[in-house]
Every structure is written in structure tokens, then in C-alpha cells.
C-alpha positions as a Python dict, from the first residue, in 0.01 Angstrom:
ca = {
    (1, 'M'): (0, 0, 0),
    (2, 'S'): (5, -117, 375),
    (3, 'N'): (277, -146, 589),
    (4, 'N'): (300, -506, 589),
    (5, 'E'): (335, -521, 208),
    (6, 'W'): (673, -324, 225),
    (7, 'P'): (971, -583, 252),
    (8, 'E'): (1194, -577, 559),
    (9, 'E'): (1443, -293, 539),
    (10, 'G'): (1761, -302, 782),
    (11, 'P'): (2040, -68, 757),
    (12, 'V'): (2193, -231, 479),
    (13, 'G'): (1878, -294, 271),
    (14, 'D'): (1634, -560, 199),
    (15, 'V'): (1745, -876, 388),
    (16, 'S'): (1422, -1072, 351),
    (17, 'T'): (1536, -1309, 102),
    (18, 'E'): (1864, -1488, 66),
    (19, 'E'): (1944, -1293, -235),
    (20, 'G'): (1900, -976, -4),
    (21, 'L'): (2114, -1119, 279),
    (22, 'Q'): (2395, -1191, 54),
    (23, 'K'): (2389, -835, -83),
    (24, 'A'): (2423, -722, 274),
    (25, 'I'): (2691, -950, 355),
    (26, 'K'): (2904, -790, 42),
    (27, 'S'): (2821, -450, 179),
    (28, 'Y'): (2978, -558, 539),
    (29, 'E'): (3274, -689, 329),
    (30, 'Q'): (3316, -350, 168),
    (31, 'M'): (3303, -158, 500),
    (32, 'S'): (3572, -162, 803),
    (33, 'P'): (3500, -440, 1051),
    (34, 'K'): (3445, -151, 1324),
    (35, 'R'): (3186, 2, 1104),
    (36, 'A'): (2990, -329, 1046),
    (37, 'A'): (3020, -395, 1397),
    (38, 'A'): (2834, -73, 1489),
    (39, 'L'): (2575, -149, 1238),
    (40, 'L'): (2497, -493, 1368),
    (41, 'E'): (2516, -360, 1729),
    (42, 'E'): (2193, -174, 1615),
    (43, 'M'): (2000, -446, 1512),
    (44, 'D'): (1807, -688, 1748),
    (45, 'E'): (2020, -982, 1852),
    (46, 'E'): (1841, -1247, 1635),
    (47, 'E'): (1869, -1020, 1321),
    (48, 'A'): (2246, -967, 1386),
    (49, 'Y'): (2280, -1338, 1437),
    (50, 'I'): (2125, -1400, 1078),
    (51, 'H'): (2364, -1163, 946),
    (52, 'I'): (2669, -1288, 1113),
    (53, 'A'): (2590, -1674, 1051),
    (54, 'A'): (2566, -1598, 688),
    (55, 'M'): (2917, -1437, 678),
    (56, 'D'): (3239, -1642, 625),
    (57, 'H'): (3447, -1734, 940),
    (58, 'G'): (3699, -1433, 872),
    (59, 'L'): (3443, -1172, 816),
    (60, 'R'): (3271, -1304, 1128),
    (61, 'G'): (3588, -1295, 1357),
    (62, 'S'): (3675, -956, 1260),
    (63, 'I'): (3343, -798, 1328),
    (64, 'L'): (3275, -987, 1637),
    (65, 'G'): (3603, -903, 1779),
    (66, 'R'): (3492, -541, 1749),
    (67, 'M'): (3135, -561, 1915),
    (68, 'E'): (3055, -542, 2277),
    (69, 'A'): (3205, -853, 2441),
    (70, 'A'): (2825, -945, 2600),
    (71, 'R'): (2656, -915, 2262),
    (72, 'A'): (2948, -1097, 2065),
    (73, 'A'): (2933, -1386, 2332),
    (74, 'G'): (2548, -1432, 2311),
    (75, 'I'): (2581, -1443, 1933),
    (76, 'L'): (2881, -1695, 1961),
    (77, 'E'): (2669, -1920, 2189),
    (78, 'K'): (2410, -1928, 1939),
    (79, 'L'): (2662, -2000, 1666),
    (80, 'A'): (2810, -2285, 1874),
    (81, 'Q'): (2459, -2421, 1960),
    (82, 'E'): (2371, -2456, 1595),
    (83, 'G'): (2697, -2595, 1480),
    (84, 'R'): (2804, -2299, 1279),
}
């Protein structure tokens, strides 16, 4: 099997599908916001944005509040531009 046949794997599993993304969101809900922020900061900004955009507002705020300020600001700016 070649590498491009493997699903995309992130720190919380396969997020290449909507179902996978929702499973990742449930994982974030089970961990502390500080831990979730640390995981998201390890991702590139576009990947982190996809995860954060899929979260409900309460979870999103608690995680963004614990991320490095410049990184959180970049993600918030994109959320605002996309009307999320």
C-alpha cells in the first residue's frame, strides 16, 4: 500500500471525513481546554482552523483562550471572514 492510500491522521485520528472530524471534536470535549489548545497548536493553521470551525462556540472560546495569542487571532480572523 502506498503512502497516499493511507487516510490523513492527525493527533486525534482520521479527520479526512466529516465523521472523523466529529470524532475529533468529541475527543477535544473530553480533554481539558489547555490540552486541546496544545494539540491544535501543533497543527498547521489551516488544519487547526478546520477543527476549531467545527466546534460549538463554548468549546471554541475555551480552547482559543488558551492558545498563543497571535495564533488564536489568525484563526479568529478567518472565522470572522467566513461568518462562523
